[in-house]
C-alpha positions in Angstrom: 0.0 0.0 0.0 1.0 3.7 -0.2 -0.1 7.0 1.2 -1.3 9.8 -1.1 0.8 12.5 0.6 4.0 12.8 -1.3 3.0 15.7 -3.4 2.3 17.8 -0.3 6.0 17.8 0.6 8.1 20.3 -1.4 11.3 18.5 -0.3 10.4 15.6 -2.5 11.2 17.8 -5.5 14.8 18.3 -4.3 17.8 17.1 -6.4 21.4 16.9 -5.3 24.5 17.5 -7.5 27.1 14.8 -6.9 30.6 16.1 -6.0 31.9 12.9 -7.5 30.5 12.8 -11.0 28.5 16.0 -11.2 25.2 14.1 -11.9 21.9 15.4 -10.6 20.1 12.8 -8.5 16.7 13.0 -6.6 17.1 13.3 -2.9 16.0 10.1 -1.0 15.6 11.4 2.5 16.0 8.7 5.2 16.9 10.8 8.2 13.5 11.4 9.7 14.6 10.2 13.1 16.7 13.4 13.2 14.2 15.9 11.7 11.2 15.7 9.4 10.2 18.1 6.6 7.0 20.1 6.8 4.2 19.5 4.2 2.5 22.4 2.4 -0.5 22.7 4.9 1.9 23.2 7.8 4.1 25.7 5.9 0.9 27.6 4.9 -0.4 27.6 8.5 3.0 28.9 9.8 3.1 31.6 7.1 -0.5 32.6 7.7 0.1 33.1 11.4 3.2 35.2 10.8 1.3 37.3 8.2 -2.1 37.7 9.8 -2.1 36.9 13.6 1.4 37.6 14.9 1.2 39.0 18.4 2.3 38.2 21.9 0.1 35.9 23.9 -1.9 36.2 27.2 -1.3 39.8 28.2 -2.9 41.8 25.5 -6.5 43.0 25.2 -6.3 43.9 21.6 -7.6 41.8 18.7 -4.3 40.3 17.4 -3.2 39.3 20.9 -6.5 37.5 21.5 -6.3 35.7 18.1 -2.7 34.7 18.8 -3.6 33.5 22.3 -6.5 31.4 21.1 -4.4 29.8 18.4 -1.7 29.1 20.9 -3.9 27.6 23.6 -5.8 25.5 21.0 -2.6 23.6 20.3 -2.5 22.4 24.0 -5.8 20.6 23.4 -4.6 19.3 20.1 -1.5 17.8 21.7 -3.5 16.4 24.6 -6.1 14.8 22.2 -3.5 13.5 19.8 -1.7 11.4 22.5 -4.8 10.4 24.5 -3.8 12.2 27.7 -5.9 11.9 30.8 -8.2 14.8 31.9 -5.9 15.4 35.0 -2.8 15.9 32.7 -1.7 19.2 31.3 0.4 20.1 28.3 3.4 22.4 28.7 5.3 23.8 25.7 9.1 23.7 25.4 11.6 24.4 22.5 12.5 20.7 22.0 12.2 17.3 23.5 15.4 17.7 25.5 13.8 20.7 27.3 10.6 18.8 27.8 12.4 15.9 29.4 14.5 18.2 31.5 11.3 19.9 32.7 9.8 16.5 33.6 12.9 15.7 35.6 12.6 19.1 37.3 8.9 18.4 38.3 10.0 15.4 40.4 13.4 16.6 41.5 12.3 17.3 45.1 10.7 13.9 45.5 12.8 11.2 47.3 14.1 8.2 45.5 16.0 7.1 42.4 15.2 7.6 38.7 15.7 4.5 36.7 17.0 5.2 33.2 17.0 2.5 30.5 20.2 1.8 28.6 18.2 2.4 25.4 17.7 6.1 26.1 18.8 9.1 24.1 21.0 11.3 26.3 18.2 13.7 26.7 16.3 11.2 28.7 19.3 10.3 30.7 21.6 13.3 31.5 18.9 15.6 33.0 18.1 12.9 35.6 21.8 12.4 36.5 22.1 16.1 37.0 19.1 16.4 39.3 19.4 13.3 41.5 20.3 9.7 42.0 20.0 7.4 39.0 20.5 3.7 38.1 20.5 2.2 34.7 18.3 -0.7 33.5 20.1 -3.0 31.1 19.2 -4.4 27.7 19.4 -8.0 26.4 21.8 -9.2 23.8 19.3 -8.5 21.1 18.9 -4.8 22.1 15.6 -5.1 23.9 14.9 -3.8 27.4 15.7 -6.3 30.1 12.4 -6.5 32.0 13.9 -8.8 34.6 16.6 -6.2 35.4 13.9 -3.5 35.6 12.0 -5.4 38.2 15.2 -6.2 40.1 16.1 -2.5 40.1 12.6 -1.5 41.2 12.9 -4.0 44.1 16.4 -2.8 45.0 16.0 1.0 44.8 13.3 3.2 46.2 12.3 4.6 42.8 10.4 7.8 42.1 10.6 7.7 38.3 11.2 5.3 35.4 12.5 7.1 32.3 11.9 5.1 29.1 11.7 5.6 25.4 8.6 4.7 23.4 10.9 3.8 20.5 14.7 3.8 20.3 16.3 6.4 18.0 19.1 3.8 17.2 17.2 0.6 16.5 13.6 1.6 16.4 12.9 -1.1 18.9 9.8 -0.4 21.1 9.9 -1.4 24.7 6.8 -3.1 26.2 5.4 0.1 27.7 2.2 -1.5 29.1 4.3 -3.9 31.2 6.8 -1.3 32.2 4.2 1.2 33.2 2.2 -1.2 35.3 5.3 -2.7 36.9 6.6 0.8 37.8 3.3 1.9 39.2 3.1 -1.3 41.4 6.3 -0.1 43.1 5.0 3.5 43.5 7.1 5.0 40.7 6.0 7.4 38.0 6.7 6.8 34.4 8.2 9.3 31.9 8.1 8.4 28.2 10.3 9.9 25.6 7.9 9.9 22.6 10.2 11.7 20.1 10.5 8.7 17.8 6.9 7.6 18.1 4.7 10.7 17.8 4.7 10.8 14.0 4.9 7.1 13.4 2.5 5.3 15.8 -1.0 5.8 17.1 -0.4 7.0 20.7 -3.1 6.5 23.4 -1.5 7.1 26.8 -4.6 6.2 28.7 -4.7 2.9 26.9 -1.2 1.8 27.9 -1.4 -0.8 30.6 -4.1 -1.2 33.3 -3.0 1.6 35.7 -3.8 4.8 33.9 -0.9 4.9 31.5 2.4 6.8 31.7 2.5 9.8 33.9 4.5 12.0 31.6 5.1 12.1 27.8 7.5 14.3 25.8 7.8 14.9 22.0 8.7 17.5 19.5 7.1 19.0 16.4 10.3 18.9 14.3 10.1 15.1 14.3 6.4 15.2 13.4 6.5 17.3 10.2 6.6 20.8 11.8 9.4 23.4 11.9 12.1 23.2 14.6 11.6 25.0 17.9 8.3 23.7 19.4 7.7 20.6 21.6 5.5 19.6 24.5 5.4 17.7 27.8 2.3 16.0 29.1 2.4 15.9 32.9 0.0 15.5 35.9 -1.7 18.8 36.9 -0.8 18.1 40.5 2.9 18.0 39.7 2.7 21.1 37.5 1.0 23.1 40.3 3.2 21.9 43.2 6.7 21.9 41.7 8.9 25.0 42.0 8.8 27.1 38.8 11.1 25.7 36.1 12.0 29.0 34.4 11.0 31.9 36.6 10.3 35.1 34.7 7.6 37.0 32.9 4.3 35.2 33.0 5.1 32.8 35.8 3.7 35.0 38.6 0.5 36.3 40.0 2.1 39.1 42.1 5.7 40.2 42.8 6.7 42.3 45.7 10.2 43.5 46.7 10.7 40.6 49.0 8.1 38.0 48.1 6.6 36.3 45.0 3.2 34.7 44.4 3.7 32.1 41.7 0.9 31.3 39.4 -0.6 27.8 39.1 -1.0 25.8 35.9 1.3 25.6 32.9 2.3 29.2 32.9 4.1 28.6 36.3 6.9 26.9 34.4 7.0 28.8 31.1 8.7 32.2 31.6 9.0 34.6 28.7 7.6 34.7 25.2 7.1 31.3 23.7 7.7 30.3 20.1 4.0 30.9 19.2 4.5 30.5 15.4 6.3 27.2 15.9 3.7 26.0 18.3 0.9 26.9 15.9 2.7 25.1 13.1 3.1 22.0 15.4 -0.6 22.0 15.9 -1.1 22.2 12.1 1.2 19.2 11.7 -0.8 17.2 14.2 -4.0 18.1 12.2 -2.2 16.9 9.1 -1.3 13.6 10.7 -4.8 13.1 12.1 -6.2 13.7 8.6 -4.0 11.1 7.1 -4.7 8.7 10.0 -2.0 7.4 12.3 -2.9 3.7 11.7 -2.5 4.3 8.0 0.9 5.9 8.7 1.9 3.0 10.8 0.8 0.4 8.2 2.6 2.2 5.4 5.9 2.6 7.3 5.7 -0.9 8.7 5.6 -2.2 5.1 8.6 -0.1 4.1 10.4 -1.1 7.3 9.9 -4.8 6.6 11.2 -4.3 3.1 14.3 -2.5 4.4 15.0 -5.0 7.2 14.7 -8.0 4.8 16.9 -6.3 2.3 19.6 -5.4 4.8 19.5 -8.9 6.3 20.2 -10.4 2.9 23.5 -8.5 2.5 26.2 -10.6 4.2 28.5 -7.7 5.1 25.7 -5.8 6.9 24.8 -6.2 10.6 21.5 -4.7 11.7 21.6 -3.5 15.2 19.1 -5.1 17.5 17.0 -8.2 16.7 13.3 -7.5 16.4 10.7 -7.8 13.7 9.1 -4.7 12.1 6.0 -5.1 14.3 8.2 -4.3 17.3 10.0 -1.3 15.8 9.4 2.0 14.3 11.3 2.9 11.1 14.7 3.8 12.5 17.3 1.1 11.6 20.9 1.3 12.7 23.4 -0.9 10.9 27.1 -1.5 10.2 28.9 -2.5 7.0 31.9 -4.8 7.6 35.1 -3.0 6.9 33.6 0.4 5.9 33.7 3.3 8.3 30.2 4.5 9.2 31.0 8.1 8.2 32.4 7.1 4.9 29.4 4.9 4.2 27.0 7.7 5.0 28.9 10.2 2.8 29.0 7.8 -0.2 25.3 7.2 0.1 24.8 11.0 -0.1 27.5 11.8 -2.7 26.9 9.0 -5.1 23.3 8.0 -4.5 21.5 11.0 -3.2 20.5 9.1 0.0 20.4 11.1 3.2 21.2 8.9 6.3 22.9 9.6 9.7 25.9 8.1 11.3 27.8 8.0 14.6 26.5 7.1 18.0 23.2 8.9 17.8 23.3 10.6 21.3 22.8 7.1 22.8 26.3 6.1 23.8 25.6 3.5 26.5 23.2 1.7 24.0 25.7 1.8 21.2 28.4 0.4 23.4 26.2 -2.5 24.3 25.0 -3.1 20.7 28.5 -2.9 19.2 30.1 -4.9 22.0 32.5 -2.1 22.9 32.5 -2.6 26.6 36.2 -3.6 26.6 37.1 -0.5 24.5 35.3 2.2 26.5 38.5 3.4 28.3 40.5 3.5 25.0 37.7 5.4 23.2 37.2 7.8 26.0 41.0 8.6 26.0 40.9 9.2 22.3 38.1 11.8 22.7 39.9 13.4 25.6 42.9 13.7 23.3 40.9 15.6 20.7 39.7 12.6 18.6 36.4 12.3 16.9 34.0 9.4 16.1 34.4 10.4 12.5 38.0 9.3 12.4 39.2 6.1 10.8 39.1 3.3 13.3 36.5 4.8 15.5 33.4 2.5 15.7 29.9 3.6 15.0 26.9 2.9 12.8 24.7 4.2 10.0 21.0 4.9 10.6 18.3 5.0 7.9 14.9 6.2 9.2 11.6 6.3 7.4 9.0 9.0 6.9 5.4 9.3 5.7 6.2 10.1 2.1 8.9 7.5 1.5 8.2 4.9 -1.2 9.1 1.3 -2.0 11.2 2.5 -4.9 13.2 4.7 -2.5 13.9 1.8 -0.2 15.0 -0.3 -3.1 17.3 2.5 -4.3 18.8 2.7 -0.8 19.3 -1.1 -0.6 21.1 -0.9 -4.0 23.4 1.8 -2.5 24.1 -0.4 0.5 25.0 -3.4 -1.7 27.4 -1.2 -3.7 29.1 0.1 -0.6 29.3 -3.3 1.0 30.9 -4.6 -2.2 33.4 -1.7 -2.2 31.9 -0.6 -5.5 31.9 3.2 -5.2 33.2 5.8 -7.7 35.0 8.4 -5.7 38.5 8.2 -4.1 37.8 9.2 -0.5 40.3 10.5 2.0 39.8 11.6 5.6 40.5 15.2 6.2 41.2 17.3 9.3 37.7 18.7 9.0 36.3 15.4 10.3 34.9 14.4 6.9 35.7 11.9 4.1 36.2 14.0 1.0 36.0 12.5 -2.5 38.3 13.4 -5.4 36.0 14.3 -8.4 36.4 11.8 -11.2 
């Protein structure tokens, strides 16, 4: 099957000029796990707001301020409905998922206990918790899945206030069993924070329907991974936490009254959102959710799962390729990390781009503990750490890493087949350019 949406994305008309042979090739964009492109309806909504409704929110009695405020607040309800949040949960806006996860960590910072962080996490759902309190890490199995037995052991060992877990890995696309995790955490009195960055635009999300104990307590995601411009994200959190926690970013809009020696902080979402927000970006994020709702998230999931199955089967058939993590398409979203035997990850990614017009990502994907486990680098951590301390880079020859290809709503079977042809050529050392590593951390081709 396919989705009739491709023509709504201007980026699909992009071509790239090869630095190797000078040929023009269509862009095949497989880096959606990093950022997605906006479709025309979202671009139009963004431009329309800037042209017709641009004004600061909340504190103006004039017409444009009221229009802007209404559009801004309407997106809260769109976010809440899109992810199936409970009535007692609120939506707070942030610039990106990192800020949303940091805000979530802040909301529970004064509560006693540990935060359990899974080894699958992006750094953004790991480092904020380390900074704010005691943490312990939950391991993964040899096939890259969350180790539920280790989670239960950690919950029994540590007094736990929060379990931080991804809805889908940005490295492997593997989806942890959130229903089991949520119910298990709740049985030990812990809250659950879900990083939904890699799920929002790829899966139907219904927080209330996850497990039998009311679903996760907090959920974070960003517009730029869901076909909106960069600069707008959101956190779903319990209203009680929002009202009781100290203000996250004190400043304009977070107070009811300020004296020379006392402050009355406001309640609700404004308590944590000081200053002027990115209203145009938030409005565009709402338009992106409208767009996805119109397409239908189950249709999106079915389309991407078909492409993912095609990609996984194709990669598995190439002897030199090792796909990170062992899970079928039904247990993943469309983010696939892989290595090519004997070919540096940065070199492979640049050849895909330079000679095939295929955009991928490479490296460690801001998930270093997970990559170490997946690549079996435990015995090399000290060596690699020293190389970095000495000024080295993961792009250098001999530094391990992986390539990631990630799917989006407008990708096609033909694009997946083109990508697989490119992988086969690289795996067979059949590329055109003569590449050399330069001081600028890149592999540069000599034009033929």
